N, C-alpha and C positions, 0 to 999 in steps of 0.2 A: 666387287660391285653389288654383292647381295646384302640384304638387310641383316642386322645383328641384334634384333630385338627378341623378346620372349615368344613372339608369334611366328617366327621363321624357323623352320626345321629343315634338316638336310638328311637324305637317306631314309632309312627305316624309321617309323614312328617310335617315340619313347613309350614307356609304360603309361597306362591310362591316367594314373594319378599325376603325371607330369605334363599332361596336355591341358592348356588353359581353356577357359570357357570360350566357345566359338559357335558361329552359326553355320559355317561351311568350311571346307578345306579346298584350297586351290593348289594344284601342282603346275608350276610354270616351267615350260620346256622350251629351251632355246634351239637346240640342234636336232635335226631330224633323226640322227642315229641314236638319240636318247629316248625315242618314243616308246620302245619296248620297256625300258627301265621305268619310264613315267607311268605306263599302264600297270606295271607290276606294283609300283608304289601306290597306285590308286586302290588296288585290291588290298594291300597291306593296311592302308588307312581305313578302308571300309570295315575292317575287322575290329578296329578300336574306337570307332565313333558311329553314332546313329544319325549324324548329320550328312548332307550331300558332300560328295568328293568329286571335284571337277578336274579335268586335265585340259590344258590349253597352252597358249603361248605361240611364239613365232613358228615353232616346228609344226604347229597345227594350222598354219595360215591365218592366225589372228591378225586382223588389220590394224589393231591398236586405235580404238575410237576415242581414247582419252588418256590422261596420265594422272596418277595419284602418287604424290611424293611418298617415298618410304615403302611402297608396295611393289614387290618384286625387285626393286633396285634400292640400294641404301640411300639414306637421307643425304642430300647434297647434290645428287644427280637429278637433273631435270630434262624433260623432253618437251620442247615447245612446238614441234611439228612432227607430222608423220608423212610417210610416202616420199616419192622422188619423181621428178619429171623425166629423168633419164631411164633408158632401158638397156643397161649394160648386160651383156650376155652372162657374165659371171655373178650377177647379183639378183636376188629374188625380191628386193624391196618393192620395186614398182609393180611387180606382178602380185605381191601379197597385199600391199598397203595402198596401191594406186598412186595418183598424182599427189603433189605436195598439198598437205592440209594443215593449216595453222591452228594450234590449240591455245586454250587459255594459258597464260604464262604463270608458272609456279616458281617460287624462289629456289635457287640452287646455284652452286658455283661450277658444276660440271655439265656442260651442254652436250647432250647425247643425240641430237637430231641426226637423221640420215643425211640431210642436205640442207643445212641451216641457211646457206647463202641463196638458195632457191626461193626462200620466203620473200614476201613483199618488203619494201624498204620500211614501211610503217611498222611491220611486225619486228623486223630486226632492230629498229630503234627502240621499241618497247623492251626488247630483251636486253639491249645494251644499258638502258636506263635501270632495269632491274639489277643488272650486274654491278652497278656503281657502288652498291653496298656490300659486295662480295669480295673475298680474298682468294688467292690461289686458284684463279679461274682457268678452266681448261675447256677448249672446244675439241672434244674427243671424237665427234661423229665423223670427221673427215671433211674438211673444207674444200670445195671445188675451186681449184686455182683460177680458172677463167672467170669465175663469178666474184672474185675478191676485188672490190672496187677501192679506189683511193679513199672514198668516203668511209667505207667499212674499216679500212686500216686506221684512219684518224679516230674513229670511234674506239677501236681496240686499244690505241695508244693511251687513251684516257682511263683504261681499266687496269686492275692489278692481275695481269695475265701470267700464268705459269707456263701453259703449253697451248700452242696452236697446232692442230693436226691437219695436214694436207693429205691428199691421196694422189699417187702416181702409179697407176695400174697397167700402163702400157708404155712402149718406147715413145710413141707420139706424145704422150702426156708430159714428157720431159720438156718439150718446147713451150708448155704453159707453166709448168711447175718451177723451172729455174728462174725465169724472170720474176715470178711472184715471190720466190724466196729472196731474191735480190731487193725487191721493193720493201719487204718486211725488214730486212737487215738495215736498209737505208732509213727506215722509220724508227729504228732504235731497238728492235728486237734482237736478241742474241741467239746463237746457234742452239743453246739449251732450250730456248723457248719454242723453236720451230721443229716440229716432228713431221714425219711423212710415212703413211702406210704405203707399202709397195707389195703388190700381188706377185707371188712367185710360184714356181712349180711346173714350168713349161720349157724354158730355154735358159739354163743356168748361166751361160756365157753372156747372153743379152741382159739378163736380170742383174748379174753382178756389175756389168757396165753401168746400168741405170742406178744402182745403189751407190756406186762410187761417185758418179756424176752429181747425184743429189747431195752426198756428203761434202764433196768439194765445193758445191755451190753455197753451202752454209747451213744445212739442216741436218737433223739426226734421223736417218731412215729407219724404218721398222718393217722387216720382211714378214709377210704372212703367206703361208702355204695355202694354195687354193684347195677348198674342200667342196665337192659336189654334194648333192643330197644324200647319195650313198657314200659314206665316208671312205676316202681313199687312203691306202697305206703307202707311205713313201719310204724310199730306201734310206739307209743310214747316211749316205752322202747328202741327200736332200735335207734330212733333218739336221745334220751338222751345219750345213749351209744356212738354214733358217735360224738356228740358234746363234750363230756368229752375227748375223745381220739383224737380230732383234735385241742385241745387247750392246749399247753404245760403248760401254767400258771395254768390250772385247775388240770391236773394230777400230776404236779410237787408239788403242795401244799399238795398232799396226798402221797408223795413219801415214808414216813415212813411206810405206810401201804402196800406198794407194795412188 
């Protein structure tokens, strides 16, 4: 997901002669548990440049007032909106970024919005129109099943879509996710096209039931261990469970047992 150009660096700064001309240095930090490392990197960079060195990003509650293609995220990824109208207890997006805010649309084939379907119909149509010239399209931000209308599905059918990612983060969400998966299959999408984020880390038995039901309904689930702001260390059993259900090749090989 990160840029691969001459202006993107990872870890400690290189020797000064390998640092390109620049006006400032920005250290983008996604996870709260990486803040100490980010602040250490800030000190390291201050030793090799006389330009300002800033630390920011989601870990520092940056609300994301805009989007510049190729900065922080590799080219091809685009964000057309920020925020979310929901207030899910396990997610900090609405708290950090506020309600849904539509941004100017920049070209890209990977839509990384937090809740794209919460945008207005006019905005969604403009995004679909932009995507008509794109290939291998992915909606990776997590589509809210209850908001996926027949009109949206028809728009998506006209695009060269590789992956549609839904989200099913609770047992109750199954009752919205499964009918949506069935509608997508009826519209012509295949199981390889339909992916689904599944929040885990609380009740393994219930979560495995949810993962199996989603797989049997016709999508490829992807398990994600819940992480609070203070990073939680999970047991080997939990990590093994998460690995299995984040790798379709693994759980598909055991499909007869599901």
